VOLUMTOR-557124 format. One record per residue: residue number from 1; x, y, z of N, C-alpha, C, O, CB in turn. Coordinates in steps of 0.05 Angstrom, whole numbers. Each point is the difference from the previous one (the first is absolute). Glycine has a CB too. Example, Ala and Ser with C-alpha at 12.3 -4.5 7.8 and 13.67 -1.06 7.14 Angstrom:
% VOLUMTOR-557124
NODE / 1 / 264 / -114 / 156 / -18 / 24 / 0 / 18 / 24 / 0 / 21 / 0 / 13 / -59 / -23 / 12 $
NODE / 2 / 31 / 44 / -39 / 16 / 24 / 1 / -15 / 22 / 14 / 10 / 22 / 4 / 14 / -35 / -47 $
//
This chain:
% VOLUMTOR-557124
NODE / 1 / 996 / 130 / -394 / -27 / -2 / -3 / -11 / 27 / -10 / 11 / 21 / 6 / -13 / -58 / 29 $
NODE / 2 / -20 / 35 / -49 / -11 / 25 / -12 / -17 / 11 / 21 / -14 / -14 / 15 / 14 / -3 / -63 $
NODE / 3 / 1 / 44 / 51 / -16 / 13 / 20 / -31 / 0 / -5 / -16 / 3 / 18 / 58 / 25 / -9 $
NODE / 4 / -49 / -30 / -35 / -29 / -1 / -5 / -10 / -30 / 10 / -21 / -2 / 13 / 25 / 38 / -58 $
NODE / 5 / 12 / -57 / 39 / -8 / -26 / 10 / -3 / 1 / 30 / -20 / -11 / 10 / 44 / -10 / -48 $
NODE / 6 / -5 / 32 / 55 / -2 / 0 / 27 / -25 / 16 / 8 / -16 / -9 / 16 / 66 / 5 / -11 $
NODE / 7 / -53 / 26 / -17 / -23 / 15 / 7 / -28 / -13 / -6 / -19 / 4 / 14 / 48 / 34 / -20 $
NODE / 8 / -29 / -54 / -17 / -25 / -14 / -5 / -7 / -23 / 20 / -23 / -5 / 7 / 32 / 16 / -54 $
NODE / 9 / 13 / -24 / 56 / -2 / -21 / 21 / -10 / 13 / 27 / -19 / -11 / 12 / 59 / -16 / -34 $
NODE / 10 / -29 / 49 / 31 / -6 / 14 / 22 / -29 / 9 / 0 / -15 / -2 / 20 / 63 / 17 / -18 $
NODE / 11 / -57 / -6 / -28 / -29 / 7 / -2 / -19 / -24 / 6 / -20 / 3 / 14 / 33 / 32 / -49 $
NODE / 12 / -6 / -57 / 25 / -15 / -24 / 2 / -1 / -8 / 30 / -21 / -6 / 11 / 34 / -9 / -58 $
NODE / 13 / 10 / 14 / 59 / 2 / -7 / 28 / -16 / 18 / 16 / -15 / -9 / 17 / 60 / -9 / -23 $
NODE / 14 / -43 / 44 / 1 / -17 / 19 / 16 / -31 / -5 / -4 / -16 / 3 / 19 / 54 / 31 / -25 $
NODE / 15 / -45 / -40 / -19 / -27 / -4 / -9 / -11 / -25 / 15 / -23 / 0 / 7 / 33 / 22 / -54 $
NODE / 16 / 7 / -44 / 51 / -11 / -23 / 12 / -1 / 6 / 31 / -18 / -10 / 12 / 35 / -21 / -52 $
NODE / 17 / 0 / 45 / 52 / -2 / 8 / 29 / -22 / 17 / 5 / -14 / -4 / 20 / 60 / 1 / -16 $
NODE / 18 / -52 / 22 / -21 / -25 / 19 / 4 / -24 / -18 / -3 / -18 / 3 / 16 / 41 / 40 / -35 $
NODE / 19 / -25 / -59 / 0 / -22 / -19 / -5 / -6 / -17 / 24 / -24 / -2 / 8 / 36 / 2 / -55 $
NODE / 20 / 9 / -13 / 59 / -1 / -16 / 24 / -8 / 16 / 25 / -13 / -11 / 19 / 48 / -19 / -39 $
NODE / 21 / -28 / 55 / 22 / -8 / 19 / 22 / -28 / 5 / -4 / -15 / -4 / 19 / 59 / 25 / -15 $
NODE / 22 / -53 / -12 / -28 / -29 / 5 / -4 / -16 / -25 / 6 / -20 / 0 / 15 / 29 / 35 / -52 $
NODE / 23 / -2 / -55 / 27 / -15 / -26 / 4 / -2 / -7 / 30 / -21 / -8 / 10 / 37 / -9 / -57 $
NODE / 24 / 5 / 18 / 62 / 0 / -5 / 28 / -19 / 20 / 14 / -16 / -8 / 17 / 63 / -10 / -19 $
NODE / 25 / -44 / 45 / -5 / -16 / 20 / 12 / -32 / -3 / -8 / -17 / 6 / 16 / 60 / 24 / -18 $
NODE / 26 / -47 / -40 / -21 / -27 / -4 / -8 / -13 / -25 / 14 / -24 / -2 / 6 / 36 / 23 / -50 $
NODE / 27 / 7 / -38 / 48 / -12 / -25 / 14 / -7 / 7 / 28 / -22 / -5 / 8 / 50 / -26 / -36 $
NODE / 28 / -10 / 43 / 43 / -4 / 10 / 29 / -25 / 16 / 1 / -16 / -2 / 18 / 66 / 3 / -9 $
NODE / 29 / -52 / 17 / -30 / -23 / 19 / 0 / -27 / -17 / -3 / -20 / 6 / 14 / 49 / 32 / -33 $
NODE / 30 / -27 / -58 / 1 / -25 / -18 / -5 / -8 / -14 / 24 / -23 / -3 / 6 / 37 / -4 / -52 $
NODE / 31 / 6 / -3 / 61 / -5 / -16 / 23 / -12 / 18 / 22 / -19 / -9 / 14 / 57 / -23 / -27 $
NODE / 32 / -29 / 55 / 17 / -10 / 19 / 19 / -30 / 7 / -5 / -17 / 0 / 18 / 63 / 19 / -14 $
NODE / 33 / -52 / -13 / -34 / -25 / 5 / -5 / -21 / -22 / 5 / -23 / 5 / 7 / 43 / 25 / -37 $
NODE / 34 / -12 / -56 / 25 / -14 / -23 / 3 / -5 / -3 / 30 / -23 / -7 / 7 / 41 / -13 / -49 $
NODE / 35 / 2 / 24 / 61 / -3 / -3 / 29 / -20 / 23 / 9 / -18 / -5 / 16 / 68 / -15 / -9 $
NODE / 36 / -47 / 45 / -17 / -19 / 20 / 8 / -27 / -7 / -6 / -18 / 3 / 16 / 51 / 29 / -21 $
NODE / 37 / -37 / -42 / -20 / -28 / -7 / -10 / -11 / -24 / 18 / -23 / 1 / 9 / 34 / 14 / -61 $
NODE / 38 / 5 / -35 / 58 / -10 / -21 / 16 / -7 / 7 / 28 / -18 / -10 / 12 / 43 / -19 / -41 $
NODE / 39 / -8 / 49 / 41 / -5 / 11 / 25 / -26 / 15 / 2 / -16 / -3 / 19 / 63 / 5 / -13 $
NODE / 40 / -51 / 16 / -26 / -25 / 19 / -3 / -23 / -21 / -2 / -20 / 4 / 13 / 45 / 38 / -39 $
NODE / 41 / -24 / -64 / 9 / -23 / -17 / -4 / -3 / -14 / 24 / -23 / -2 / 8 / 28 / -3 / -55 $
NODE / 42 / 12 / -6 / 62 / -3 / -13 / 26 / -12 / 19 / 20 / -17 / -9 / 16 / 55 / -20 / -26 $
NODE / 43 / -31 / 53 / 11 / -11 / 20 / 17 / -29 / 4 / -7 / -16 / 2 / 18 / 61 / 20 / -12 $
NODE / 44 / -51 / -20 / -30 / -29 / 8 / -8 / -19 / -23 / 5 / -24 / 4 / 0 / 41 / 29 / -35 $
NODE / 45 / -6 / -58 / 38 / -18 / -23 / 4 / -1 / -5 / 30 / -16 / -17 / 9 / 28 / -4 / -54 $
NODE / 46 / 3 / 34 / 62 / -2 / 0 / 29 / -26 / 12 / 10 / -3 / 24 / 1 / 52 / -22 / 1 $
NODE / 47 / -69 / -18 / 6 / -27 / 7 / 8 / -6 / -5 / 29 / -23 / -4 / 8 / 9 / -5 / -53 $
NODE / 48 / 34 / 9 / 60 / -3 / -6 / 29 / -17 / 22 / 13 / -11 / -4 / 21 / 56 / -21 / -20 $
NODE / 49 / -47 / 47 / -12 / -14 / 22 / 11 / -30 / -1 / -5 / -15 / 12 / 15 / 55 / 15 / -20 $
NODE / 50 / -49 / -41 / -13 / -27 / -5 / -6 / -12 / -21 / 17 / 13 / -20 / 6 / -3 / 34 / -51 $
NODE / 51 / -38 / -10 / 54 / -12 / -21 / 15 / -7 / -26 / -19 / -2 / 1 / -24 / -18 / 37 / 55 $
NODE / 52 / 18 / -61 / -17 / -3 / -23 / -13 / -25 / -1 / -16 / -1 / -12 / -21 / 28 / -7 / 55 $
NODE / 53 / -47 / 30 / -24 / -25 / 0 / -13 / 1 / 14 / -27 / -10 / -9 / -20 / -12 / 8 / 66 $
NODE / 54 / 35 / 24 / -47 / 4 / 15 / -24 / 14 / -17 / -22 / -8 / 1 / -24 / 10 / 40 / 53 $
NODE / 55 / 19 / -55 / -21 / 15 / -18 / -18 / -17 / -22 / -11 / 0 / -7 / -24 / 42 / 17 / 50 $
NODE / 56 / -56 / -21 / -7 / -18 / -22 / -10 / -22 / 10 / -20 / -6 / -14 / -19 / 14 / -9 / 63 $
NODE / 57 / -20 / 47 / -39 / -18 / 10 / -17 / 11 / 6 / -28 / -13 / -6 / -20 / -8 / 22 / 60 $
NODE / 58 / 44 / -5 / -41 / 15 / 4 / -23 / 5 / -23 / -17 / -2 / 1 / -24 / 20 / 32 / 48 $
NODE / 59 / -10 / -55 / -11 / 4 / -26 / -13 / -26 / -9 / -8 / 0 / -11 / -22 / 39 / 0 / 47 $
NODE / 60 / -61 / 13 / -12 / -28 / -8 / -9 / -7 / 16 / -22 / -12 / -13 / -18 / -2 / 0 / 62 $
NODE / 61 / 18 / 37 / -48 / -7 / 16 / -21 / 15 / -8 / -27 / -10 / -3 / -22 / 1 / 39 / 57 $
NODE / 62 / 34 / -40 / -29 / 18 / -10 / -25 / -9 / -28 / -10 / -1 / -5 / -25 / 42 / 31 / 44 $
NODE / 63 / -49 / -45 / 0 / -10 / -24 / -12 / -26 / 2 / -12 / -6 / -14 / -20 / 31 / -7 / 51 $
NODE / 64 / -44 / 39 / -21 / -27 / 4 / -13 / 6 / 12 / -28 / -12 / -9 / -19 / -13 / 17 / 65 $
NODE / 65 / 42 / 12 / -48 / 7 / 13 / -26 / 12 / -21 / -19 / -6 / 1 / -24 / 14 / 46 / 47 $
NODE / 66 / 9 / -65 / -15 / 11 / -19 / -15 / -23 / -21 / -11 / -2 / -7 / -24 / 47 / 13 / 53 $
NODE / 67 / -61 / -13 / -11 / -22 / -19 / -9 / -17 / 13 / -18 / -7 / -12 / -20 / 7 / -12 / 60 $
NODE / 68 / -9 / 50 / -36 / -16 / 12 / -20 / 14 / 2 / -28 / -13 / -4 / -20 / -10 / 29 / 57 $
NODE / 69 / 49 / -17 / -37 / 13 / 3 / -25 / 1 / -28 / -16 / -2 / -2 / -24 / 30 / 41 / 45 $
NODE / 70 / -24 / -60 / -4 / -2 / -27 / -14 / -25 / -6 / -11 / -2 / -11 / -23 / 34 / -5 / 51 $
NODE / 71 / -55 / 22 / -14 / -26 / -2 / -9 / -6 / 12 / -29 / -10 / -12 / -19 / -1 / 12 / 69 $
NODE / 72 / 20 / 28 / -50 / -3 / 15 / -21 / 14 / -13 / -25 / -11 / -3 / -21 / 6 / 42 / 52 $
NODE / 73 / 30 / -45 / -25 / 16 / -12 / -22 / -11 / -25 / -9 / 1 / -5 / -24 / 38 / 25 / 41 $
NODE / 74 / -51 / -38 / 0 / -11 / -23 / -10 / -26 / 3 / -15 / -5 / -16 / -18 / 28 / -5 / 54 $
NODE / 75 / -39 / 43 / -29 / -23 / 5 / -16 / 9 / 10 / -29 / -12 / -7 / -20 / -17 / 18 / 64 $
NODE / 76 / 48 / 5 / -46 / 10 / 11 / -26 / 8 / -22 / -16 / -7 / -1 / -23 / 22 / 42 / 42 $
NODE / 77 / 1 / -60 / -6 / 8 / -24 / -16 / -23 / -16 / -9 / 0 / -10 / -23 / 40 / 9 / 47 $
NODE / 78 / -59 / -4 / -8 / -24 / -16 / -7 / -15 / 15 / -24 / -8 / -13 / -19 / 3 / -6 / 70 $
NODE / 79 / 1 / 44 / -49 / -12 / 14 / -22 / 14 / -3 / -25 / -12 / -4 / -21 / -5 / 36 / 51 $
NODE / 80 / 43 / -30 / -30 / 17 / -2 / -24 / -3 / -28 / -10 / -2 / -4 / -24 / 35 / 39 / 40 $
NODE / 81 / -32 / -53 / 1 / -3 / -28 / -10 / -26 / -4 / -14 / -1 / -12 / -21 / 28 / -4 / 58 $
NODE / 82 / -51 / 27 / -26 / -26 / -2 / -12 / 0 / 11 / -26 / -11 / -12 / -19 / -9 / 15 / 60 $
NODE / 83 / 32 / 21 / -44 / -1 / 15 / -25 / 17 / -13 / -22 / -9 / -1 / -23 / 1 / 43 / 50 $
NODE / 84 / 31 / -51 / -21 / 19 / -10 / -18 / -6 / -29 / -6 / 14 / -13 / -15 / 20 / 46 / 32 $
//
């Protein structure tokens, strides 16, 4: 066998092994990042330390803002319809 042919095969085998290693390492890293993000997100949504009244008031404010936004959007749509 020719030494150049053997070296060429060895290079390809090493390249495939390195690619597999990098792929596995990248996969594990991605899973850890996702897990950390989910844990941080779950922790930030934990509101057990806030009183119930505060939480209800926040929800009420959000609902009011949402309703106002819908009304403004409906008015804009109505004006566009009248002009067009």
